C-alpha positions as a Markdown table, in Angstrom:
| # | Residue | x | y | z |
|---|---|---|---|---|
| 1 | Met | 121.4 | 92.9 | 99.7 |
| 2 | Asp | 121.6 | 96.5 | 100.1 |
| 3 | Pro | 119.0 | 97.6 | 102.9 |
| 4 | Ser | 117.4 | 100.2 | 100.2 |
| 5 | Ala | 117.3 | 97.4 | 97.5 |
| 6 | Thr | 115.7 | 95.1 | 99.8 |
| 7 | Ala | 112.7 | 97.7 | 100.7 |
| 8 | Ser | 112.0 | 98.6 | 97.4 |
| 9 | Leu | 111.8 | 94.8 | 96.7 |
| 10 | Ala | 109.9 | 93.3 | 99.5 |
| 11 | Phe | 106.1 | 94.6 | 98.4 |
| 12 | Pro | 106.6 | 93.2 | 94.8 |
| 13 | Val | 107.9 | 89.6 | 96.5 |
| 14 | Phe | 105.0 | 89.7 | 99.2 |
| 15 | Ile | 102.2 | 90.5 | 96.2 |
| 16 | Gln | 104.0 | 87.2 | 94.5 |
| 17 | Gly | 103.6 | 85.0 | 97.2 |
| 18 | Leu | 100.0 | 86.4 | 97.8 |
| 19 | Ala | 99.1 | 86.0 | 94.2 |
| 20 | Leu | 100.6 | 82.6 | 93.9 |
| 21 | Ser | 99.4 | 81.1 | 96.9 |
| 22 | Leu | 95.6 | 82.4 | 95.7 |
| 23 | Gly | 95.7 | 80.9 | 92.8 |
| 24 | Leu | 96.7 | 77.7 | 93.9 |
| 25 | Ile | 94.2 | 77.4 | 96.8 |
| 26 | Val | 91.3 | 78.8 | 95.4 |
| 27 | Ala | 89.3 | 76.0 | 93.9 |
| 28 | Ile | 86.4 | 74.0 | 94.4 |
| 29 | Gly | 87.0 | 71.3 | 96.8 |
| 30 | Ala | 86.4 | 69.6 | 100.1 |
| 31 | Gln | 88.5 | 71.6 | 102.4 |
| 32 | Asn | 86.8 | 75.0 | 100.9 |
| 33 | Ala | 83.6 | 73.3 | 101.0 |
| 34 | Phe | 84.1 | 72.4 | 104.7 |
| 35 | Val | 84.7 | 76.0 | 106.0 |
| 36 | Leu | 82.2 | 77.3 | 103.9 |
| 37 | Arg | 79.9 | 74.8 | 105.6 |
| 38 | Gln | 80.9 | 75.9 | 109.4 |
| 39 | Gly | 80.7 | 79.5 | 108.6 |
| 40 | Leu | 77.0 | 78.8 | 107.5 |
| 41 | Arg | 76.4 | 77.2 | 110.2 |
| 42 | Arg | 78.1 | 79.7 | 112.3 |
| 43 | Glu | 79.8 | 77.0 | 114.3 |
| 44 | His | 83.8 | 76.9 | 115.6 |
| 45 | Val | 84.3 | 79.3 | 112.8 |
| 46 | Gly | 87.3 | 80.8 | 114.2 |
| 47 | Ser | 88.9 | 77.3 | 115.0 |
| 48 | Val | 88.6 | 75.6 | 111.8 |
| 49 | Val | 90.1 | 79.0 | 110.0 |
| 50 | Leu | 92.8 | 79.3 | 112.3 |
| 51 | Phe | 93.9 | 75.7 | 112.0 |
| 52 | Cys | 93.7 | 75.5 | 108.1 |
| 53 | Ala | 95.5 | 79.0 | 107.8 |
| 54 | Ala | 98.6 | 77.8 | 110.3 |
| 55 | Ala | 98.7 | 74.8 | 108.9 |
| 56 | Asp | 99.5 | 76.5 | 105.6 |
| 57 | Ala | 101.6 | 78.9 | 106.8 |
| 58 | Val | 103.7 | 75.9 | 108.5 |
| 59 | Leu | 104.1 | 74.0 | 105.3 |
| 60 | Ile | 104.7 | 76.9 | 103.3 |
| 61 | Ala | 107.5 | 78.0 | 105.8 |
| 62 | Ala | 108.9 | 74.7 | 106.3 |
| 63 | Gly | 108.9 | 74.6 | 102.3 |
| 64 | Val | 110.6 | 77.8 | 101.4 |
| 65 | Met | 113.4 | 77.3 | 104.3 |
| 66 | Gly | 114.2 | 73.4 | 103.5 |
| 67 | Met | 114.1 | 74.0 | 99.8 |
| 68 | Ala | 116.3 | 77.3 | 100.0 |
| 69 | Gln | 119.1 | 75.0 | 102.0 |
| 70 | Ala | 118.6 | 72.2 | 99.2 |
| 71 | Leu | 119.2 | 74.3 | 96.4 |
| 72 | Gly | 121.5 | 76.8 | 97.4 |
| 73 | Gln | 123.7 | 73.5 | 97.3 |
| 74 | Ser | 123.0 | 72.7 | 94.0 |
| 75 | Pro | 122.4 | 75.7 | 91.3 |
| 76 | Asn | 121.6 | 73.4 | 88.4 |
| 77 | Leu | 118.7 | 71.7 | 90.6 |
| 78 | Ala | 117.5 | 75.1 | 91.4 |
| 79 | Arg | 117.4 | 76.2 | 88.0 |
| 80 | Ser | 115.9 | 72.7 | 86.8 |
| 81 | Leu | 113.0 | 73.0 | 89.6 |
| 82 | Ala | 112.7 | 76.7 | 88.7 |
| 83 | Leu | 111.8 | 75.5 | 84.9 |
| 84 | Ala | 109.7 | 72.7 | 86.0 |
| 85 | Gly | 107.8 | 75.0 | 88.4 |
| 86 | Ala | 107.2 | 77.1 | 85.6 |
| 87 | Ala | 105.8 | 74.5 | 83.5 |
| 88 | Phe | 103.8 | 73.2 | 86.4 |
| 89 | Leu | 102.3 | 76.9 | 86.9 |
| 90 | Ala | 101.5 | 77.1 | 83.2 |
| 91 | Phe | 99.7 | 74.0 | 83.2 |
| 92 | Tyr | 97.7 | 75.0 | 86.3 |
| 93 | Gly | 97.1 | 78.0 | 84.4 |
| 94 | Trp | 95.7 | 76.2 | 81.5 |
| 95 | Gln | 93.4 | 73.9 | 83.3 |
| 96 | Ala | 91.9 | 77.1 | 85.5 |
| 97 | Leu | 91.2 | 78.4 | 81.6 |
| 98 | Arg | 89.7 | 75.1 | 80.8 |
| 99 | Arg | 87.5 | 75.1 | 84.2 |
| 100 | Ala | 86.3 | 78.9 | 83.2 |
| 101 | Arg | 84.8 | 77.5 | 80.2 |
| 102 | Gln | 82.8 | 74.6 | 82.4 |
| 103 | Val | 79.8 | 75.2 | 84.6 |
| 104 | Gln | 80.5 | 75.1 | 88.1 |
| 105 | Arg | 79.1 | 75.6 | 91.8 |
| 106 | Leu | 80.3 | 75.0 | 95.4 |
| 107 | Asp | 78.1 | 72.8 | 97.1 |
| 108 | Ala | 78.2 | 73.8 | 101.0 |
| 109 | Ser | 75.3 | 72.0 | 101.9 |
| 110 | Val | 74.0 | 72.7 | 106.2 |
| 111 | Ala | 72.4 | 69.4 | 106.8 |
| 112 | Gly | 73.4 | 67.3 | 109.2 |
| 113 | Ser | 74.1 | 67.0 | 112.9 |
| 114 | Ser | 76.5 | 69.8 | 114.4 |
| 115 | Leu | 79.9 | 68.9 | 115.0 |
| 116 | Ser | 81.9 | 69.4 | 118.5 |
| 117 | Leu | 85.2 | 71.6 | 118.3 |
| 118 | Ala | 87.4 | 68.6 | 118.5 |
| 119 | Ala | 85.3 | 67.1 | 115.5 |
| 120 | Ala | 85.1 | 70.2 | 113.5 |
| 121 | Val | 89.3 | 70.6 | 113.8 |
| 122 | Ala | 89.7 | 66.7 | 113.2 |
| 123 | Gln | 87.7 | 67.3 | 109.9 |
| 124 | Ala | 89.5 | 70.2 | 109.3 |
| 125 | Ala | 92.6 | 68.5 | 110.1 |
| 126 | Ala | 91.7 | 65.6 | 107.4 |
| 127 | Phe | 91.0 | 67.6 | 104.4 |
| 128 | Thr | 94.2 | 69.7 | 104.8 |
| 129 | Leu | 97.0 | 67.3 | 105.7 |
| 130 | Leu | 95.5 | 63.7 | 104.0 |
| 131 | Asn | 95.7 | 65.9 | 100.8 |
| 132 | Pro | 98.3 | 65.3 | 98.6 |
| 133 | His | 98.4 | 68.2 | 96.7 |
| 134 | Val | 98.4 | 70.4 | 99.6 |
| 135 | Tyr | 102.2 | 69.1 | 99.7 |
| 136 | Leu | 102.8 | 69.2 | 96.4 |
| 137 | Asp | 101.4 | 73.2 | 96.4 |
| 138 | Thr | 102.9 | 74.5 | 99.7 |
| 139 | Val | 106.1 | 72.5 | 100.2 |
| 140 | Leu | 107.3 | 71.5 | 96.9 |
| 141 | Leu | 106.2 | 74.4 | 94.3 |
| 142 | Val | 105.8 | 77.4 | 96.9 |
| 143 | Gly | 108.8 | 76.5 | 98.9 |
| 144 | Ser | 111.1 | 76.1 | 95.6 |
| 145 | Ile | 110.0 | 79.3 | 94.0 |
| 146 | Gly | 109.9 | 81.3 | 97.7 |
| 147 | Ala | 113.7 | 79.3 | 97.6 |
| 148 | His | 114.3 | 81.5 | 94.8 |
| 149 | Gln | 114.3 | 84.6 | 96.4 |
| 150 | Pro | 117.2 | 86.7 | 98.0 |
| 151 | Ala | 117.7 | 85.6 | 101.6 |
| 152 | Ala | 116.3 | 89.0 | 102.9 |
| 153 | Leu | 113.4 | 88.9 | 101.0 |
| 154 | Arg | 112.0 | 85.2 | 101.7 |
| 155 | Gly | 110.3 | 86.4 | 104.8 |
| 156 | Trp | 108.2 | 88.6 | 102.8 |
| 157 | Phe | 107.1 | 85.8 | 100.1 |
| 158 | Ile | 106.2 | 83.7 | 103.2 |
| 159 | Ala | 104.0 | 86.2 | 104.6 |
| 160 | Gly | 102.5 | 87.0 | 101.7 |
| 161 | Ala | 101.7 | 83.3 | 100.9 |
| 162 | Ala | 100.7 | 82.7 | 104.5 |
| 163 | Gly | 98.7 | 85.5 | 104.3 |
| 164 | Ala | 96.8 | 84.9 | 101.4 |
| 165 | Ser | 95.7 | 81.5 | 102.8 |
| 166 | Leu | 94.8 | 83.2 | 106.0 |
| 167 | Ala | 92.7 | 86.0 | 104.1 |
| 168 | Trp | 91.1 | 83.2 | 101.9 |
| 169 | Phe | 89.8 | 80.9 | 105.0 |
| 170 | Ser | 88.7 | 84.1 | 107.0 |
| 171 | Leu | 86.4 | 85.5 | 103.6 |
| 172 | Leu | 85.0 | 81.8 | 103.4 |
| 173 | Gly | 84.3 | 81.3 | 107.0 |
| 174 | Tyr | 82.6 | 84.6 | 108.3 |
| 175 | Gly | 81.4 | 85.6 | 104.7 |
| 176 | Ala | 79.7 | 82.6 | 104.4 |
| 177 | Arg | 76.0 | 84.0 | 104.4 |
| 178 | Trp | 77.2 | 86.6 | 102.0 |
| 179 | Leu | 79.5 | 84.2 | 99.6 |
| 180 | Ala | 77.5 | 81.2 | 99.3 |
| 181 | Pro | 74.9 | 82.6 | 97.0 |
| 182 | Trp | 77.8 | 84.4 | 94.8 |
| 183 | Phe | 79.8 | 80.6 | 95.1 |
| 184 | Ala | 76.3 | 79.0 | 93.7 |
| 185 | Arg | 76.5 | 81.1 | 90.2 |
| 186 | Pro | 78.5 | 78.8 | 87.8 |
| 187 | Gly | 79.2 | 82.8 | 86.2 |
| 188 | Ala | 81.4 | 83.7 | 89.5 |
| 189 | Trp | 83.6 | 80.6 | 89.3 |
| 190 | Gln | 84.1 | 81.0 | 85.5 |
| 191 | Val | 85.2 | 84.7 | 86.3 |
| 192 | Leu | 87.5 | 83.7 | 89.2 |
| 193 | Asp | 89.3 | 80.4 | 87.2 |
| 194 | Gly | 89.6 | 82.9 | 84.5 |
| 195 | Ser | 91.7 | 85.5 | 86.6 |
| 196 | Ile | 93.4 | 82.5 | 88.3 |
| 197 | Gly | 94.5 | 81.3 | 84.9 |
| 198 | Ala | 95.7 | 84.9 | 83.4 |
| 199 | Thr | 97.8 | 85.0 | 87.1 |
| 200 | Met | 99.4 | 81.6 | 86.5 |
| 201 | Phe | 100.8 | 82.5 | 83.1 |
| 202 | Val | 102.1 | 85.7 | 84.6 |
| 203 | Leu | 103.9 | 84.0 | 87.7 |
| 204 | Ser | 105.4 | 81.1 | 84.8 |
| 205 | Ala | 106.8 | 83.6 | 82.6 |
| 206 | Leu | 108.6 | 85.7 | 85.8 |
| 207 | Leu | 110.1 | 82.2 | 86.7 |
| 208 | Val | 110.9 | 81.3 | 83.5 |
| 209 | Arg | 112.7 | 84.6 | 83.3 |
| 210 | His | 114.0 | 83.9 | 86.6 |
| 211 | Ala | 115.6 | 80.9 | 85.8 |
| 212 | Leu | 117.2 | 82.0 | 82.4 |
| 213 | Ile | 118.8 | 85.3 | 83.5 |
| 214 | Gly | 120.5 | 83.2 | 86.4 |
| 215 | Met | 122.1 | 80.5 | 84.2 |
């Protein structure tokens, strides 16, 4: 790819990775509640945030590079996975819009004994790596979409997706005191889920366009 074309496309690809990762990671779940809890307790926040973000970054990079190698050997498989990924994103967007109509809140109770550093990291590892959805999201879905980017732009996509994870967990951990009352409001999650739903539909349409143009 021409260097000037690469430079002009780098930022849009970075934003696509950022938006996709944020859409998948921002949801009410045990991992987010744990990071928020540690932030509220001001206990091993940096270690927990760093572990969660680093685990996502490694899985995303492995997914993009591994899927790129696999899909490069089978264009038909690449198109099929692109269309399947678009369908999944549309379904995920529809689920987010459904959640936006429901009353939800993130419970991050700080009751209980304090954790040692080893125990906090072990719990973060369990919430991250023992969740089967993390592999579906980071390795398969983000990996297959990132693999469709030109080779010169895949690093930008990975940086955007991994940066979203780092920014989100940092916001949860270090902004916990300010965010906890906001996350306790059902209306806040309704707005957030509505935005996620719209973003997922846009990304789904872009993926369908990419798959069809490549045919």
